[in-house]
N, C-alpha and C positions, 0 to 999 in steps of 0.2 A: 666868132665871138658870140653872135646871136644864137647860134645853135647850141653852144655850150650852156648858155643861160636857160634856154628852153629845156634842155636835158636835165639841168640842175633843178629847175622848177618841177619837172615831172617826178624826179626822184624825191624831192622834199614833199610833194603832194602825196605820193604813194606812202612814204613813211608816216605822214600825218594821218592818213586813212587807216593804216595798220595800228597806230597808237590808239586812235578813236575806237576802232573795232575791239581792241583788247580791253579798253575801258568799259565798253558796253558789255562785253563778256563777263568781266569781273562783277559788274553790277547785277547782271542776270544770275550769276552763280550765288551771290549773296541773297538775292530775293528767293531763289529756289531753296537755299539752305533754311531760310526763315520759314518758308512754307512746309518743308519737311519737319522742322521742329514743332510747328503748330499741329500738323497731322499726328505726330507722335504723342503730343500732349492730349489731343482729343481721343486717340486710341487708348491711352492710359486711363482717361476718365471713363470711357465706355466700359473698359474692363472692370474698373472698380464698381460701376453701377451693375454690371452683370453679376459680379460676385455677391453684391447686396441682394439682388433679386433671387439668385439661387439659394442664398441662406434663408431668405424669407419663405421661399417655396418649400424648403426642407422643414421649416417650423410648422407651416400649414399642414404638410403631409403628416408630420408626427402627431399634431393635434387631431387630425381626422382619424388616424389609426387608433388613437386612445379612445375616441368616442364610440368606435365599433365594438 
């Protein structure tokens, strides 16, 4: 009888550890997904700024060619 309750306690403890680990995994996955989204937003913003800079460089080069 005592050995059965010990085995049952071990099984319940193991299941609880598995459930907790899955919860931590889900939370980490959500956090990584948010980080990916933020990195994607930053990359888009950098690309926009790069296009602006390139357009400004073209304007400057055109005005320099006209002066020559």
